[in-house]
Residue, then its C-alpha position, 0 to 999 in steps of 0.5 A: m731721331a724723333d727729337e730732331f723734328a720736335p716742335s720748338d718755340e725757338w726761331d733760328e738766326d736766319t729767320m730772325i734776320e729775315t724777319r727784322r729785314f722785312a720789318f725794317e723795309h716796310a717801316l722805312i717805306a711807310h715813313l718815306h711815303k708819309r712826307d717828302a723830308a728824310a725819314d726819322l730813323a728813330a721812328v722807323f726802328k720803333d715801327a720795325d720793332r713793333i712789326v717784329n713783335y707782332v710777327l713773333g706773337d705779341l698781338n698788341p704791339 
């Protein structure tokens, strides 16, 4: 029973989905505010990945 509450470095699937959603939304908002044209989705996803990596502990994305 004590193993049930042992700390773990694993992230559950729901947490990862929410983290990726948060990162994508913020990256998209940042790109939409930069210009009046459509956002470059490759750049949006690249920035979203950087945000996720930062959240997961890579402090130098």
